[in-house]
N, C-alpha and C positions, 0 to 999 in steps of 0.2 A: 504494500500500500504506500502510495506516495504521500508526502506531507500535505499536498493540496487535497487529496482524497480524504485524509484523516482530519482536515480542518485545522491543522497546526499552523498553516500559513494563510495570510489574508490575501490570497490571489496574487502574490508576488513571491519571488525567490529571495527577497531581502530579509535577513533575520531582524531588521529593525521594525518590521511589521508583524512579528510573530505574536500569536495569541495562544491561549491555553484554555481548556474547559475546566471550570470550577466544579469539583465533585459535590459541593454542598449546595450552592445556589443554582446550579445547572445552567450557567451562562458562560459564553465565550468572552474572555477578558484579555486585555493586553498582558504580555508576559511580565511587565514591570509591576503588575498588581499582585504578584505571587512572590513570597519570600524565598530566598535561596535556601537550598538544602545541601548539606555536606555530602550526602551519599545518594546514589541510586537514580535511575530514570533520567529525567531531563534536568536534574539538579534544581528543581523548584518544588515547593510545597503543593499539595493537591487542592487545598482550599485557598481562595483569594484572601487578601489581607482584611477586607471588609467582613467576610464571614468569620474569620478567626477572631477578630476583635469583638464582634457582636457576641459570639459564643463565650468568649472569656469574660465579657462584661456580665452576661447572664449568670455564669457560674459564680462570679464574685458576689453578685447581688444575692444569690441563693445562699451562699456560704455566710455572708454577712448577716442575713436574716436568721439563719440557723444558730449563729453565735448569740444573737439577742434572745432567742427562745431558751437557750441553755443558761443564760445568765441569771 
C-alpha cells in the first residue's frame, strides 16, 4: 500500500504535508499535532495532543474529586 492509499500523505510526496489519523478522535490531523515517541512505528504518538490533554484533564478532575471525598 502506498502512502497516498493509506492516507498518510495529503496528495503530495512532500513530508511537510504529512498527516496522521488520531486513534481517539478518529480525525486526520497534521503530523505536528502528535507528540514524538522514542520507539516504534512512525515515531509519533497514536493520539493527537488535543485528545491526550483532554483525557489527562478529565483524569485529574476525577482524581481531585476522589481526594475530596476521602478527606
